[in-house]
C-alpha positions, 0 to 999 in steps of 0.5 A: 856464489851460492850453492846453485851457482857453484853446482852450475859452474863446477858440476854437481859431483865436484861441489857435492864431493867437496861439501861432503868432505866439509870444504868450501869451494870458491871460484878463482878464474876458471879453476876450482879452488878448494877453500877452508872449512865452512864458516858461519859469518852472520854479518860479523867476523868469521866464527867457526861452526859449533859442530866439530868439523872433521880434520883433513888428513894429508898424504905423505906422498904429496909432492911438487913436480917440475917438468921443463920449468913448469911446477905443479903440486900434487895434493891428496887428502881425505877427512879423518872420518872417510877412507876415500882420497881426494886428488887435487893438482895445484898450479903455480898461480893458485888454480887447481884441478880436483878429480871427481872420483875418490881413490881407495889409496893415496898411492892410487891417487898419485898414480892417476895424477902422474898418468894425467901429467904424462898423458896430457903434459904438465901444461894441461894443469898450468896454462900460463907461465910464471912471471 
């Protein structure tokens, strides 16, 4: 998908936020999947871009949550050059939900994920059952 199609599918805020963090978005079913840092192919095997991409910093608060046999992974990360934390909840099939807003701390992001699970149920993040 090109950037226009990604913006239409996922919304300008999600697409722009991931782009600012140096991430590549890809469509996986109806979910938003965050891919690896952007690569330049030029028709040949992927080659890293010449300018240095910022490293991602993962929160030590990341965790898996299982309720009634359904497991999701709560991921919180930011680029090494930014302070806002990105919150993503991944389901057992590889689909993910990424919040539009960034959080001041990884603890605030974790609290938001746990509140969403409590409010909407874990099934709101993992619709299909694992096989």
